C-alpha positions, 0 to 999 in steps of 0.5 A: 749909088751916085758918088755925089750922094755918097760924098754928101752922106759922109759929109753929113757924118763929118759935120755931126762929128765936128759938132761933137768936137765943138761941143767937147771943146766947149765943155758940153761933152767930157770924158766923164760922160763918155762911158754913160753915153756909150752904154746908152748907145750900145744898150738902148738906141742901137738895139732900137735901130736894129728893131726899127730896121726890120720893117725896111728889109725888102721881103722879096729878097730878104731870104737871099740877103740874110743867107749871104749876110750869114755867109759873109758875116762868118768870113768877115772876122777872118778877112779882117784878121788876115788884112791886119796881118798883111799890113803888119808884114808890109809895115814891118811892125815889131813883134811886141806891137804886132798883137796890138795892131792885129787887135786894132784890125779886128775890133772895128767900129761896126756897131756905132759908125758902121750903122751910121754909114750903112743907114746913110748910104743904103737905107734902114734895111741895110742896118738889119743885115749889118746886125747879122754881120756883127752878131756872127763876127762877134763870136769870133772877135771875143774868142779868137780876137781876144786870144790874139790880143793876149798872145803878146808874150811876157810882161816885166820879165814874167808871163802875163797873169792871163785869166783862167779858161773858165773865167775867159769863157765866161768873159767871152759869153758875156761879151757875145751875149750882149743887148744888140746880139739878143736884139738881132735874134729878136729881129730875125724872129720878127722878120721870119714870122712875118708878124710886124711890130705893133704900130706904137712900138714900131714908131717908138723904136724908130724914134729912139733908134734915130739918136744912134747915128748922131750920138755915135758920131759926136762921141768920135768928135769927143775922142778927137778933141781929147787927143794930141792930134799933132803926135797922133797924126804924125804916125806914118805907120798908123796911116799906112796900116789904115790904108792897107787894112781899111782901103786896099783889102776891102777894095781887093775883096770887092773886086774878087767877090763881085762876080761871086755874090749875087746880092749887091746889098749884102756885098755892099754891107760886107765892104762897108763893115770891112772898111770901118775904123778901129773901135773906141772900145779897143783901148779899154779892152786891151787895158783889161787884159794888161796891154797898153791902150795908147797905140789903140787909141791913136789907131782909133783916131787915125783910122776914123779920120781916114774913113771919111775919105776911104768910104767914098773911095770904096763907094766910087769903086762899087759904082 
């Protein structure tokens, strides 16, 4: 892909983010509407995007791409965790903050920004492959990932009131068996059955799914508008973490995997997914388990801003 095309695609996403920022400053987007808008994207427009993308997968290469997507999707979480651990070691992150940084490195914005970037760079077919990556890696995210987050030791001199095994298992299943996950399974059934969606249904999900990218990027603009940018942007450790976790490690992975993975699109999706910034839900999930969410919110903003430079650099490396 031509680097100018990549820069143009990322530039479009930056402009949509800027529109969201301006809308937030003008009072049209507020923190009160964020939960409802996030739920709309996650449960309605994103599943429609996944379903609409099935028809854009090249059937002649589909089986190989899906196989590699499952393989790389399984590896994705563990590579993210190792990358975050490497960054913590290099930046000498304190023991108390280490679980937060590790969680920051594994709960990434693959669902919102990731699909927007994939569709912009590689076309709609890549969204279907991306949904496989997310479906597989989420199994580890909401089990091992949450376990890492809750391993931070003691709070107020006492052990944290951690959930029981049964309640934790129920929480994991609830998070894993979400609407995009179920939609991904349906999309796989549609793909392998060879029976396309009825015309009106395909057109409807394509229309609704088209709202995913702009809404997601406008939410990023809202997060930036609400933040104390002077304080957030002055955190050198967060910038260093973003450089190692989201740029250096994906670049190294590409150089190591390009001789091994024969399917260029699957590898491209893997690198993009690996480079996606910390997700906006990270702080909320951390708060649910009694962890401070401020650092994770700051990490979301810094890594998101950095991604507008990181992704073009990685695309240039991938040629």
